C-alpha positions as CSV (number, residue, x, y, z in Angstrom):
1,M,64.1,9.0,7.3
2,F,67.1,11.1,6.6
3,T,67.6,14.7,5.5
4,T,70.5,15.0,3.1
5,L,72.5,18.2,2.6
6,V,74.6,18.1,-0.6
7,L,77.6,20.4,-0.9
8,I,78.6,20.9,-4.5
9,G,82.3,20.9,-5.1
10,M,83.9,24.1,-6.3
11,F,86.0,24.4,-9.4
12,F,89.3,26.1,-9.5
13,Q,92.2,26.3,-12.0
14,Q,95.8,26.0,-11.2
15,D,98.1,26.4,-14.2
16,T,96.4,24.3,-16.9
17,A,94.9,21.6,-14.7
18,V,91.3,21.6,-13.5
19,H,90.5,20.1,-10.1
20,Q,87.0,19.3,-8.8
21,L,86.2,18.5,-5.1
22,K,84.2,15.3,-4.5
23,E,80.5,15.6,-3.6
24,I,80.1,15.6,0.2
25,A,76.8,14.2,1.8
26,V,76.0,15.3,5.3
27,K,73.1,13.2,6.8
28,A,71.1,14.0,9.9
29,A,68.5,11.6,11.4
30,K,65.0,13.0,11.5
31,P,63.9,12.9,15.2
32,V,61.2,10.4,16.0
33,I,60.2,11.9,19.3
34,K,59.2,15.5,20.0
35,Q,57.9,17.0,23.2
36,R,55.9,20.1,24.0
37,A,54.1,21.3,27.1
38,G,51.7,18.5,28.1
39,L,52.2,16.7,24.7
40,V,54.5,13.9,23.3
41,I,54.6,13.5,19.5
42,Y,55.9,10.2,17.9
43,D,56.7,10.7,14.2
44,I,55.5,7.5,12.5
45,Q,57.0,8.5,9.1
46,A,60.4,8.8,10.7
47,D,60.3,5.2,11.9
48,P,61.5,2.9,9.1
49,E,59.4,0.0,10.4
50,N,56.2,1.9,9.4
51,K,56.1,0.1,5.9
52,S,56.0,-3.4,7.3
53,V,53.7,-3.4,10.4
54,D,50.3,-2.2,11.6
55,V,49.7,0.8,13.8
56,L,49.3,-1.2,17.0
57,H,52.7,-2.7,16.7
58,L,54.4,0.7,16.5
59,L,52.4,2.1,19.4
60,R,54.5,-0.2,21.7
61,K,57.4,2.2,21.0
62,V,55.5,5.4,22.0
63,P,56.3,7.0,25.4
64,Y,53.6,6.5,28.0
65,L,52.0,3.7,26.0
66,S,52.1,-0.1,26.3
67,V,50.2,-3.1,24.9
68,D,49.1,-6.0,27.1
69,A,48.8,-9.7,26.2
70,D,45.3,-9.3,24.7
71,D,46.4,-6.5,22.4
72,H,44.7,-3.8,24.5
73,L,46.4,-0.4,24.4
74,L,47.3,1.1,27.8
75,L,48.2,4.8,28.5
76,K,50.1,5.3,31.7
77,G,49.3,1.7,32.7
78,Q,45.5,2.0,32.4
79,A,42.9,1.5,29.7
80,D,40.9,4.6,30.6
81,F,41.8,7.1,27.9
82,R,40.4,8.4,24.7
83,V,41.5,7.9,21.1
84,L,40.9,10.4,18.3
85,I,41.6,10.3,14.6
86,N,42.6,13.6,13.2
87,G,41.3,15.3,16.3
88,K,37.9,13.7,15.9
89,P,36.1,10.9,17.8
90,S,34.8,7.8,16.0
91,G,32.3,5.0,16.9
92,M,34.7,2.5,15.3
93,D,36.3,-0.2,17.4
94,F,39.9,1.0,17.9
95,T,41.4,-2.5,18.6
96,T,40.3,-3.6,15.1
97,L,41.2,-0.3,13.5
98,L,44.8,-0.3,14.9
99,K,45.4,-4.0,13.9
100,T,44.4,-3.4,10.3
101,M,45.4,0.2,9.6
102,P,48.7,0.4,7.8
103,A,51.3,2.3,9.8
104,S,52.6,3.9,6.6
105,T,49.3,5.9,6.4
106,I,49.9,7.5,9.8
107,A,51.8,10.8,9.9
108,R,52.2,10.9,13.7
109,V,50.7,10.0,17.1
110,E,50.1,12.7,19.6
111,V,49.9,11.7,23.3
112,Y,48.3,14.4,25.5
113,T,49.4,13.8,29.1
114,V,47.9,17.2,30.0
115,P,45.0,17.7,27.6
116,P,44.1,21.3,27.0
117,A,40.7,22.8,27.9
118,R,39.2,22.4,24.4
119,F,39.1,18.6,25.0
120,D,36.2,17.1,27.0
121,A,37.3,16.4,30.6
122,E,37.2,12.6,30.3
123,G,39.9,10.0,30.3
124,A,42.0,9.4,33.4
125,G,45.1,8.7,31.4
126,G,44.8,11.4,28.8
127,V,44.1,11.6,25.1
128,I,45.7,9.9,22.1
129,N,45.3,11.6,18.7
130,I,46.2,9.7,15.5
131,I,47.0,11.9,12.6
132,T,46.5,10.1,9.3
133,V,47.2,12.8,6.7
134,A,50.9,13.6,6.3
135,R,52.7,16.2,4.1
136,L,52.2,14.5,0.8
137,R,53.1,15.1,-2.9
138,D,51.4,15.4,-6.3
139,E,47.6,15.0,-6.7
140,Y,46.8,11.7,-5.0
141,K,48.3,9.1,-2.7
142,G,47.1,5.6,-1.6
143,N,48.1,2.6,0.4
144,V,46.9,-1.0,0.5
145,R,47.9,-3.6,3.1
146,F,47.1,-7.3,3.4
147,S,48.1,-9.4,6.4
148,G,47.6,-12.8,7.9
149,K,48.1,-14.4,11.3
150,W,47.7,-18.0,12.4
151,P,46.8,-20.3,14.2
152,Q,45.1,-17.7,16.3
153,G,43.9,-14.7,14.2
154,G,43.3,-14.7,10.5
155,P,43.4,-12.5,7.4
156,G,43.0,-8.8,7.4
157,A,43.2,-5.9,4.9
158,G,43.4,-2.1,5.2
159,A,43.6,0.7,2.7
160,S,43.7,4.5,2.5
161,F,43.3,7.0,-0.3
162,T,43.8,10.8,-0.4
163,L,42.9,13.1,-3.3
164,K,43.4,16.8,-3.6
165,K,42.1,18.8,-6.6
166,R,42.2,22.6,-6.4
167,R,39.8,23.6,-3.6
168,T,38.5,20.1,-3.0
169,G,40.0,17.4,-0.8
170,F,38.9,13.8,-0.2
171,S,40.3,11.0,1.9
172,A,39.1,7.5,2.8
173,F,40.4,4.7,4.9
174,L,38.8,1.3,5.2
175,G,39.6,-2.2,6.5
176,A,38.2,-5.6,7.3
177,N,39.4,-8.4,9.6
178,Y,38.5,-12.0,10.4
179,T,39.7,-13.5,13.7
180,R,39.6,-17.1,14.5
181,N,40.1,-18.0,18.2
182,P,40.8,-21.8,18.5
183,E,39.5,-23.6,21.6
184,T,40.7,-22.3,24.9
185,T,40.4,-24.0,28.2
186,Q,39.6,-22.1,31.4
187,L,39.9,-23.7,34.9
188,I,38.3,-21.7,37.7
189,S,39.2,-22.8,41.3
190,G,39.3,-21.4,44.8
191,S,37.2,-21.2,47.9
192,V,33.9,-21.1,45.9
193,V,33.0,-23.1,42.8
194,N,35.5,-25.2,40.8
195,Q,34.6,-25.2,37.2
196,E,36.1,-26.1,33.7
197,V,35.1,-24.0,30.7
198,R,36.0,-24.6,27.0
199,E,35.1,-22.2,24.3
200,H,36.0,-21.1,20.8
201,A,34.9,-18.1,18.7
202,Q,35.2,-16.3,15.4
203,E,34.9,-12.6,14.8
204,R,34.3,-10.5,11.7
205,S,34.7,-6.8,11.6
206,G,34.9,-4.0,9.0
207,Y,35.1,-0.3,8.9
208,I,35.1,2.7,6.5
209,G,35.9,6.3,7.1
210,L,35.3,9.1,4.6
211,E,36.3,12.8,4.9
212,G,35.9,15.6,2.5
213,S,36.7,19.4,2.4
214,Y,35.8,22.3,0.1
215,E,37.3,25.8,0.2
216,L,34.5,28.2,-0.9
217,D,37.1,30.9,-1.0
218,S,40.2,31.9,0.9
219,L,38.1,32.6,4.0
220,N,35.4,29.9,4.1
221,L,36.0,26.2,4.5
222,V,33.5,23.3,4.8
223,T,34.5,19.8,6.0
224,A,32.4,16.7,6.5
225,R,33.1,13.1,7.6
226,L,31.3,9.8,7.9
227,N,32.5,6.7,9.8
228,I,30.8,3.3,9.8
229,H,31.8,0.1,11.7
230,R,30.4,-3.4,11.8
231,N,31.4,-6.2,14.2
232,R,30.0,-9.7,14.7
233,L,31.3,-12.3,17.2
234,D,30.0,-15.9,17.3
235,G,31.2,-18.3,20.0
236,D,30.4,-21.7,21.5
237,R,31.0,-22.5,25.1
238,W,31.0,-25.7,27.1
239,L,30.6,-25.5,30.9
240,A,31.2,-28.5,33.2
241,G,27.9,-29.4,34.9
242,V,25.9,-27.1,32.6
243,G,26.4,-28.1,29.0
244,D,26.8,-26.4,25.7
245,S,25.7,-22.8,24.8
246,H,26.0,-20.5,21.9
247,N,26.6,-16.7,22.3
248,R,26.5,-13.9,19.7
249,S,27.5,-10.3,19.9
250,L,26.6,-7.7,17.2
251,N,27.7,-4.1,17.2
252,N,27.0,-1.5,14.5
253,A,28.2,2.1,14.9
254,M,27.9,5.2,12.7
255,D,28.9,8.8,13.2
256,A,28.7,11.8,10.8
257,G,29.8,15.4,11.3
258,A,30.4,18.7,9.5
259,D,32.4,21.8,10.3
260,Y,32.2,25.3,8.9
261,Q,35.3,27.4,9.4
262,L,35.4,31.2,8.8
263,S,38.7,33.1,8.8
264,G,39.1,36.7,9.6
265,R,39.5,39.1,6.6
266,R,42.4,41.1,8.0
267,H,43.8,38.3,10.2
268,K,43.3,34.9,8.6
269,T,44.6,33.1,11.7
270,R,41.5,34.2,13.6
271,L,39.1,31.3,13.2
272,L,35.4,30.9,14.0
273,T,34.2,27.3,13.6
274,F,30.6,25.9,13.8
275,S,30.4,22.1,14.2
276,F,27.7,19.4,14.4
277,R,28.0,15.7,14.9
278,H,25.5,12.8,15.1
279,S,26.4,9.3,16.2
280,R,24.4,6.1,16.6
281,T,25.3,2.8,18.1
282,E,23.3,-0.4,17.9
283,G,24.3,-3.5,19.9
284,E,22.8,-6.9,20.5
285,L,24.0,-9.6,22.9
286,Y,22.6,-13.2,22.9
287,N,23.9,-15.3,25.7
288,G,22.2,-18.6,25.1
289,L,19.2,-17.6,27.3
290,R,17.9,-14.3,26.1
291,T,18.8,-11.3,23.8
292,N,19.6,-7.8,25.0
293,E,19.5,-4.9,22.6
294,V,21.1,-1.5,23.1
295,L,20.6,1.6,21.1
296,A,22.4,4.9,21.7
297,D,21.9,8.2,19.9
298,E,24.0,11.3,20.4
299,N,23.8,14.8,18.9
300,T,26.4,17.5,19.5
301,A,26.7,21.2,18.6
302,Q,29.8,23.3,19.2
303,V,31.2,26.7,18.5
304,D,35.0,27.5,18.7
305,Y,36.9,30.7,18.3
306,V,40.7,31.0,18.0
307,Y,42.1,34.6,18.5
308,P,45.9,34.8,18.0
309,L,47.7,38.0,19.3
310,P,51.4,38.9,19.0
311,A,52.1,37.6,22.5
312,V,49.3,35.2,23.3
313,T,46.8,32.9,21.5
314,I,43.3,32.8,23.0
315,E,40.8,30.0,22.4
316,G,37.3,29.7,23.6
317,G,34.1,27.8,22.9
318,I,30.7,26.4,23.9
319,K,29.3,23.0,23.4
320,G,26.1,20.9,24.0
321,I,25.8,17.1,24.0
322,F,22.4,15.3,24.0
323,R,22.4,11.6,24.6
324,D,19.5,9.1,24.5
325,S,20.4,5.5,25.3
326,R,18.0,2.6,25.5
327,S,18.0,-1.1,26.1
328,D,15.6,-3.9,27.0
329,D,16.1,-3.2,30.7
330,F,17.2,0.5,30.9
331,D,16.6,3.9,29.5
332,Y,19.1,6.7,30.0
333,Q,19.2,10.3,28.9
334,Q,22.0,12.8,29.5
335,Q,22.7,16.4,28.5
336,V,26.1,18.0,28.9
337,V,26.6,21.8,28.4
338,A,30.2,23.0,28.4
339,A,32.3,26.1,27.9
340,Y,36.1,26.6,27.9
341,N,38.8,29.3,27.7
342,S,42.5,28.7,27.2
343,Y,45.7,30.7,26.6
344,Q,49.0,29.9,25.0
345,F,52.0,32.2,25.2
346,S,55.8,32.3,25.3
347,I,58.3,34.3,27.3
348,R,61.8,33.9,25.9
349,T,62.6,30.2,26.3
350,W,59.5,29.4,28.4
351,D,56.2,28.2,26.8
352,F,52.9,28.2,28.8
353,Q,49.5,26.8,28.2
354,A,46.6,27.4,30.7
355,G,42.9,26.8,30.5
356,L,39.7,26.3,32.4
357,R,36.7,24.2,31.3
358,W,33.2,24.2,32.8
359,E,30.8,21.3,32.3
360,H,27.2,21.0,33.5
361,T,25.6,17.5,33.4
362,I,21.9,16.7,33.6
363,T,20.4,13.2,33.9
364,A,17.0,12.0,35.0
365,R,18.4,11.2,38.5
366,T,20.7,14.1,39.2
367,S,22.5,17.2,37.9
368,Y,26.0,18.5,38.7
369,H,28.6,20.9,37.4
370,N,32.4,21.0,37.5
371,F,35.3,23.3,36.7
372,F,38.4,21.6,35.2
373,P,41.7,23.6,35.2
374,D,44.8,22.6,33.2
375,L,48.3,24.2,33.2
376,S,51.4,23.1,31.4
377,V,54.8,24.7,31.0
378,S,58.0,23.9,29.1
379,K,61.5,25.4,29.3
380,T,64.0,25.0,26.4
381,F,67.7,25.3,27.3
382,K,70.6,26.4,25.1
383,N,71.7,22.8,24.4
384,Q,68.1,22.0,23.2
385,H,67.4,20.1,26.4
386,Q,63.8,20.6,27.5
387,F,61.9,20.5,30.8
388,N,58.1,20.0,30.9
389,A,55.6,20.0,33.7
390,G,51.8,20.2,34.0
391,F,48.6,19.7,36.0
392,S,45.2,18.7,34.8
393,Q,41.8,17.7,36.2
394,R,39.5,15.4,34.3
395,M,36.3,13.3,34.8
396,K,35.1,9.7,34.2
397,R,31.4,9.6,33.4
398,P,30.0,6.0,33.3
399,G,28.6,5.0,29.9
400,I,25.6,2.8,29.0
401,N,27.6,-0.4,29.1
402,R,28.5,0.2,32.8
403,L,25.0,1.5,33.7
404,N,22.9,-1.1,32.0
405,P,21.4,-3.5,34.6
406,F,21.1,-6.3,32.1
407,V,22.3,-9.6,33.7
408,D,24.7,-11.7,31.6
409,R,24.1,-15.3,32.7
410,Q,26.3,-17.1,30.2
411,N,27.9,-18.8,33.2
412,P,25.2,-19.4,35.8
413,Y,27.8,-19.5,38.6
414,F,29.6,-16.3,37.5
415,I,27.2,-13.5,36.3
416,F,27.8,-9.9,35.2
417,T,25.6,-6.9,35.4
418,G,25.8,-3.1,35.2
419,N,25.1,-0.6,37.9
420,P,22.6,2.3,37.1
421,D,23.7,4.1,40.3
422,L,27.3,4.7,39.3
423,M,28.5,8.3,39.9
424,P,31.1,10.2,37.9
425,V,34.7,10.5,39.2
426,V,37.1,13.4,39.1
427,V,40.7,12.5,38.2
428,N,43.7,14.7,39.2
429,S,47.1,14.4,37.5
430,I,50.6,16.1,38.0
431,S,53.4,15.3,35.6
432,A,57.0,16.4,34.9
433,G,59.5,15.3,32.2
434,Y,62.9,16.0,30.7
435,N,63.9,15.6,27.1
436,I,67.4,15.3,25.8
437,G,67.5,15.2,22.0
438,G,64.5,12.9,21.7
439,R,65.4,10.8,24.7
440,M,63.1,11.5,27.5
441,A,62.2,10.5,31.1
442,G,59.2,11.6,33.2
443,L,57.2,11.3,36.4
444,D,53.4,11.3,36.8
445,Y,51.2,11.2,39.9
446,T,47.4,10.5,39.4
447,W,44.8,10.2,42.1
448,L,41.0,9.8,42.2
449,Q,38.4,9.2,44.9
450,H,35.3,6.9,44.8
451,A,36.6,5.3,41.5
452,D,34.1,3.2,39.5
453,M,35.8,-0.2,39.3
454,P,34.9,-3.9,38.9
455,V,33.6,-5.5,42.1
456,S,32.7,-9.1,42.7
457,T,30.6,-10.6,45.5
458,Y,29.9,-14.2,46.4
459,D,26.6,-15.6,47.7
460,S,27.3,-18.8,49.7
461,T,23.6,-19.9,49.6
462,T,23.3,-19.9,45.7
463,M,27.1,-20.4,45.1
464,V,26.9,-17.5,42.6
465,T,29.6,-14.9,42.1
466,T,28.3,-11.6,40.8
467,S,30.5,-9.0,39.1
468,T,29.5,-5.4,38.6
469,F,30.8,-1.8,39.0
470,A,30.8,0.3,42.1
471,N,32.2,3.6,43.4
472,A,34.1,1.5,45.9
473,G,37.3,3.2,46.8
474,N,40.3,5.5,46.1
475,I,43.1,5.0,43.6
476,A,46.5,6.6,43.3
477,G,49.4,5.9,41.0
478,L,53.0,7.2,40.9
479,S,54.6,6.5,37.5
480,A,58.1,6.8,36.0
481,Y,58.6,6.6,32.3
482,V,61.6,6.4,30.0
483,Y,62.1,6.4,26.2
484,A,65.4,6.3,24.3
485,G,66.4,5.7,20.7
486,F,70.0,4.9,19.6
487,T,71.8,4.5,16.3
488,L,74.4,1.9,17.3
489,A,75.9,1.7,13.8
490,S,75.2,3.0,10.3
491,H,72.6,0.2,9.8
492,L,71.6,-0.8,13.4
493,T,69.1,1.0,15.6
494,L,67.7,0.3,19.1
495,N,64.6,1.7,20.8
496,T,63.6,1.3,24.4
497,N,60.3,2.3,26.0
498,G,59.4,1.5,29.6
499,N,57.5,2.5,32.7
500,V,57.3,1.6,36.4
501,I,54.0,2.4,38.3
502,Y,53.3,2.1,42.0
503,F,49.5,1.7,42.5
504,R,47.6,2.2,45.7
505,I,44.2,0.7,45.1
506,G,41.9,0.9,48.1
507,E,43.9,-0.6,50.9
508,S,46.3,-2.7,48.7
509,E,49.5,-1.8,47.0
510,L,51.0,-3.0,43.7
511,L,54.2,-2.3,41.8
512,T,53.9,-2.8,38.0
513,Y,56.3,-2.4,35.1
514,A,56.4,-2.6,31.3
515,L,59.4,-2.6,29.0
516,N,59.7,-2.9,25.2
517,I,63.0,-3.2,23.4
518,A,63.1,-3.2,19.6
519,A,66.2,-3.6,17.4
520,A,66.5,-3.3,13.6
521,Y,69.2,-3.9,11.1
522,N,69.1,-2.7,7.6
523,F,70.9,-4.8,5.0
524,E,71.7,-3.9,1.4
525,K,69.0,-4.0,-1.3
526,G,66.1,-3.3,0.9
527,W,66.3,-6.2,3.4
528,R,65.5,-5.4,7.0
529,V,65.5,-7.6,10.2
530,T,63.7,-6.7,13.4
531,V,63.8,-8.2,16.9
532,D,61.2,-7.1,19.4
533,G,60.9,-8.0,23.1
534,T,58.3,-7.0,25.7
535,V,58.2,-7.7,29.5
536,L,55.0,-6.9,31.5
537,S,54.5,-7.4,35.2
538,K,51.2,-8.4,36.8
539,N,48.6,-5.7,36.6
540,P,45.5,-4.8,38.7
541,T,42.0,-5.8,37.4
542,G,40.2,-3.7,39.9
543,F,40.0,-3.4,43.7
544,Q,40.0,-7.1,44.2
545,G,42.3,-8.8,41.7
546,T,45.4,-9.0,39.5
547,T,46.3,-10.6,36.2
548,N,49.7,-12.1,35.6
549,G,52.5,-10.7,33.5
550,L,54.2,-12.0,30.4
551,L,57.4,-12.2,28.3
552,A,56.8,-11.7,24.6
553,T,59.2,-11.9,21.7
554,A,58.9,-11.3,18.0
555,F,61.2,-11.7,15.0
556,A,60.5,-10.4,11.5
557,V,62.2,-9.9,8.1
558,S,61.0,-7.5,5.4
559,K,62.0,-6.7,1.8
560,E,61.4,-3.5,-0.1
561,L,60.6,-3.8,-3.8
562,L,59.6,-1.4,-6.6
563,K,61.8,1.5,-5.2
564,G,60.3,1.2,-1.8
565,Q,56.6,1.2,-2.9
566,L,56.1,-2.5,-2.1
567,T,57.1,-4.0,1.2
568,L,56.8,-7.7,2.1
569,N,57.1,-8.9,5.7
570,A,57.1,-12.2,7.4
571,G,57.5,-12.9,11.1
572,V,56.9,-15.2,14.1
573,N,55.7,-14.2,17.6
574,N,56.7,-16.1,20.7
575,P,58.4,-18.9,18.8
576,F,59.6,-20.6,22.1
577,T,56.2,-20.8,23.7
578,K,53.1,-22.4,22.1
579,Y,50.7,-21.6,24.9
580,R,50.3,-18.9,27.5
581,H,48.4,-19.2,30.8
582,R,46.4,-16.1,31.7
583,L,46.0,-16.1,35.5
584,V,43.4,-13.8,37.1
585,H,43.4,-13.8,40.9
586,T,40.2,-12.3,42.6
587,S,39.5,-12.2,46.3
588,G,36.7,-10.7,48.3
589,N,34.7,-11.0,51.5
590,G,34.6,-14.7,52.2
591,F,35.9,-16.0,48.9
592,Y,39.0,-16.5,46.7
593,Q,39.1,-17.3,43.0
594,L,41.8,-18.2,40.5
595,S,41.0,-18.3,36.7
596,D,43.6,-20.1,34.6
597,T,43.0,-19.7,30.9
598,R,45.2,-21.5,28.3
599,L,45.6,-19.3,25.2
600,Y,47.5,-19.8,21.9
601,Y,50.7,-17.7,22.2
602,R,52.9,-18.7,19.2
603,S,51.8,-17.2,15.9
604,F,53.1,-16.6,12.4
605,T,52.4,-13.5,10.4
606,M,52.7,-12.3,6.8
607,S,51.9,-8.9,5.3
608,M,52.1,-6.9,2.1
609,N,52.1,-3.1,2.0
610,Y,51.9,-1.1,-1.2
611,N,52.1,2.7,-1.6
612,F,51.1,4.5,-4.7
613,G,50.8,8.1,-5.9
614,K,52.1,11.4,-4.5
615,M,50.9,14.8,-3.4
616,T,52.5,18.2,-3.2
617,G,50.2,19.9,-0.6
618,N,48.0,19.2,2.3
619,I,44.3,18.8,2.4
620,K,42.9,21.8,4.3
621,K,40.9,21.0,7.4
622,S,39.2,23.0,10.1
623,K,41.4,23.7,13.0
624,T,38.8,22.7,15.6
625,T,36.0,20.2,15.7
626,I,33.8,18.1,18.0
627,N,35.6,15.5,20.1
628,N,33.2,13.8,22.5
629,I,35.4,11.8,24.8
630,D,33.6,12.1,28.1
631,L,32.4,8.5,28.7
632,S,34.0,5.4,30.2
633,N,32.7,2.0,29.2
634,G,33.5,-1.7,29.1
635,K,34.1,-4.4,31.7
636,G,37.7,-3.5,32.6
637,M,39.3,-0.8,34.7
């Protein structure tokens, strides 16, 4: 994106001749990266590649973020963080969402390395907020994207639509995806059981998100939203010595919420907001032996107040979360009551943000309360260089997927179960960074005690390895990050994004790194060629194991038509390597295990992206809303 300043030539007369100066165009590149105290902002609309790729592809370029070989997003090298859409949580599967959502519908991505006190104190890495509504023109705007990927993958489609009419605003985004996973072969060897596993699966998923707003008058605003997600995974597995089995996983999620925002009569920037949210998740897992069903209901009420003064902005609020989770083997209720107070102020070239959050948690087994402080500061110098530093304290509460004692026996020699005795974990983080015209580097140190991590044990009498979660040890990570974007020529750009992390996990040490380099060349008449390369080192899988790294490459060509409204894109990923071997090493008391899984690595992609309509204004939304981000789930770290 470029901002063009046109200087109109002046006319003057000398004798009888008239001379006119030529038009002069001065172009300045719109910065892709901005940084504030505890926050990094990546402007998706300023990245020319947004018209030809999905959101997940562009997130590889965002500072502090990386994407692993299985398309899992990592923040500061770990999967424990929270993702919001327009500042709000959603029950939708974000891996599916990011793969199908057109990047051209995203205004910006906000990465909170020091989340303020208004956010729930969950997520060791921080918070990612995806803003979907940009500054648009006219009365409506829409986008449609179709994509395909093979041999592994399949067709996908995503769309968005925004309409603004006087006091009413409406927006929708929806998508669907079909993924075919051809047969993979897994060889498990080591000091315990040697086994061969072959499996293939297919997955269908779809989502829809609706949001509307209505301005009753200049002081009263009502907003509401509804998100629905459906996912079904069917697979067949063959285990040596056991035979064939069929497994099925179903997941349905829904969340709905509403906000009422009242502005002050004399000072309209003073805002009082009342919010309510209800969410429901239904899951079913059939592992060839039995079916386990999980149902989770959650109701949340919240009140927020924003009080700006000439020298400082004060925010405060109270919140209550009421959860009821049930399965065939486990019932779990939880209530969380919270209150927060935060301050933002500036002193000349210094900006400060400080806050304190109190949370009290009640379960059937225990109750506890915690105070979570956060502090961030930034200093802007005369040459627009900027220094940032911050401290935050957060919490990991285990969710129903980690607590559920249901035993998954798809493989009778390697079983998985949850742990209902898991305890929450407090996470501490200190960070500092320096920004030079959109090029930035930073350091981060995060530490936590009694972390809930995957743990495996081996029973020599039954020859069964059991994997679960346990508060088994301490973790510390020292990280260094760098991002830089360059314009090497008038049509050639280069972006680099990388990190190096030193982990101390229990008694072991591990140095990891990730680097993404993307180059693009713009030809005449709308043609564009991109080359992308990613290097990842091995990474920890818990206290007892690691997974190997990778080298990934991607090449693509795109063409803009219809004055930039239509973009066609074709590409190939990893053209030099047909298969990749995912190696997972696990060791424990009296056993060692190596899992070697052969996966399809080379793939071909095609996509079509079409933009239509324009808008002149923004849809008005409440400044604060509910964002429940206080649980950690899943089988990973």
